[in-house]
N, C-alpha and C positions, 0 to 999 in steps of 0.2 A: 769219354763222358765218365763221370766218376764214382758211376758204380758199376762195377765190370762184371757183375753175376747175370750170369744166364740160367733161368730155371727150367731144366728139362722134365716137359710136361709128358712124359714116358710113362700116361695114369691108364688104366683101362675103362674108363668111363669120360664122356665128354662132359657131365655133371663134375664129376672130381676136379677136371683139368680147369672148368671155369670155376669153381669154389677156390682152387689155388691159387690163380689170374687173379682174384679180387682179393684174397686175403696177401696175396706177396707184391702186390704193381706197385705199393708206394716204397717197399723194401728193396728191390732188386733194378736190375739194370732192362730187362726180357724176359724173355720166355721163348724158348726153342720148342717148335711143332714138328715132330718126326713122322714118318711113314706110318705108322700104327693108328695115331691122335686124324693127321691128316683123310688118310682111306676111312675111317670111321665116323668123320663129320664132317670130310669136305669143307670148302673154300672158306664156308661160314665161321669155322672155329678163329679164321686168322680174325677175320671182321672183329668178331666177338673180343676178341682178344685186344685188339689195337683199340676196341672203342673204350677200355681200361686206361687209356694214355700210355702202354708200354710199346716198346719196341718188340718186332716179331722176327725172331729168326727160322725161318723154314728150311729144315733139314730135308730135301727129297733127293740130293746128291744127283741130279740129272746127269744122263750119259746115252747120249744119241747122236744121228747124224747132226753139224753145224745147224742147220735150220730150225729142225724141231726142237734143238736146246737154245736157239735163239727167241723160239715163237712160246716156248714155257718161260722162261725167263720174264719174257715181256708181259707174261700172264700174272707172275707174282709180282712184277712192280706194280702191274695196276691193281692187284691185291693191298699193297702198300706196304709190303715188308720191306724189312730193312737189313737183313742179311739173306742170303740164300746158298745153297754149296750146290756146285758141278764135281766129277768126275775129272780130273788133272790128268787123267789115263786116256780121254777122251780126243787129247791131242791139242796141239796148236791153233788147229783151223776153227774149232768148235771153242774151247777158251776166248779165242779172240771174238768169236760169235755171242758167245754169252756175255762177254764184259759191253761189246757195241750195244746191243740190245739195251741192256739195262741201262746204259747211260741215254740211248736215243728216246728209249722210252720214259724216263724218268723227266728228261727234258721237256717233251712234249706233253708231259701232264703237271710239269712246274713244281717238281718234288724233290727232292734230294736222292740222288742215285744210290740204291741197295749196293751191299757192301757182296761183290759175287767173289765167293770162297772156295779156293778149289781144294778137294781131297784126294791125298795122294794113296798111301797104302792103307787098306783098311788094319784094326788092329788085329783084327781075329787071323789074321794072314801073317802065318811065320815061314822060314824059309822054303819048308818043303810046300807049303801051299802055293807061293810064287814061283817055284820049280814047275809044280805039277800045270800050270797053265802057261811055261812056257817065260816066265819071267826071270833076270838076274834073283839068287837065291837069297841076297841080302837087303833083308828090310830097309836098314838104314840108310843104305847106297839108294834104291830106289826112291826112298822118300826124298831125299834130298836132289834127286836126278829130278823127279818130277817136280818139287818144288821150285827148284830153278826155270825149266819149263814153264810151270805158271806165272812168275815173276817177269819171265823173257816176252810172255805173253800177252801182259798186261792185267794181271788179277793184281787186286790190292789186298788181298786176303786169304789165309789159307787154315785151314783145321789141321793141328798138329796134337799127337801126345804129350801130356810131361816130358816123356824118354826124350821128347828130339827137338824140345824147346831150345837147348841150350845152344845145338849145332846148327838151326835153322837162323840163329840170330845170328851167329857167327856167317854165316852164308847169305843172306838176304839183303837186302837194303830195309833202313832202320825204319823206314815207311810203312812194309807190310806189318799188316793187322795178323795176328795168331792167335784163335779161337781154339782153347785146350778145354777138352773133355778131361775124364778121370782124375778129378779133384777129390780129395780127402776130405770128408766131415771133420771137424774139432774134436772129437770124441771116438775115432775111429783110430784102428789099430793102425802103426805105422812100419809094420814088419814088413810087408811088398812096396819097398822104395821103389824098387826099378820100373814100378805099371803106375806108381801116381804119386803126386804132390799135395802137400796141402795148399789152399788158397794162398796163402802168403809165401810160400815156396817158389809158387808156378807163375805169380807177379814179379818175383825178384827175378827168376828164371828167364823172362820175356814174354809171357803171354800178355795180350791185351784186353781178351775176355776169356770168362772161365764158365764150361759150361756142367754144372751142376745138378743133379738129380735126388737121387736118395737121401742126401743127406740131410737134404731139406724136405722132400716130398714126403717121407716117413715118418717126419719129426712129430713129436706129439705136439708141438707148436711151430709151423713152418713160418711164421714170419718170424719168430725168435731165433730160430735155428736160421735164416739169415742174415739178420741182424748180428749176430753171434759171429758168422764167417765173415763179414763185413767187418766187423771190428778188428776180426783178427790179422787183417791186411792193414792194420796201421794207418 
């Protein structure tokens, strides 16, 4: 798609989410619905956002036994989401079950297959956090290990931080789509370059999609902010 911006609707009310969706649908590629909004509003929020014609990225990070995840992916596909997330740490059987379920359900409904995205290591987990749950204490190596596992198990996309883009592009097939949160707005301070990139920098580093929340949603004019970010990508 020509517009890679996915607006994270991490807002406190359903009304605010729908207002933003209506304002922004013509100016962005789609919207991310996460755990907070989905738990508050239920599946109907997906239907109402889809009614604007916008893409929906359902970010619920499924992680369970393979059959349960397969059924959850099927339910999400019935909701007509275009992207959804699973935890790659669920293992190859769970990953394969999720991807197969997405394909079979979409075929039965005669609609495009949603992009199942693998989540590797949450950005909140540092070396100490990983060690505390018995995992290798190098986050970068764990990200790469799970990313390769996900790709080898059939996933066509991953969620990754800006910090991981370049390394994953060197490691993974070019066809893998990378969805990247942590994007800095044009007016935001750039001192913390280790954790965030501008939209243009992230695209140059290999991102396919950009998840952007606060720089757009808290702007005085959210649509103008989104359009400015899009222009900044050239």
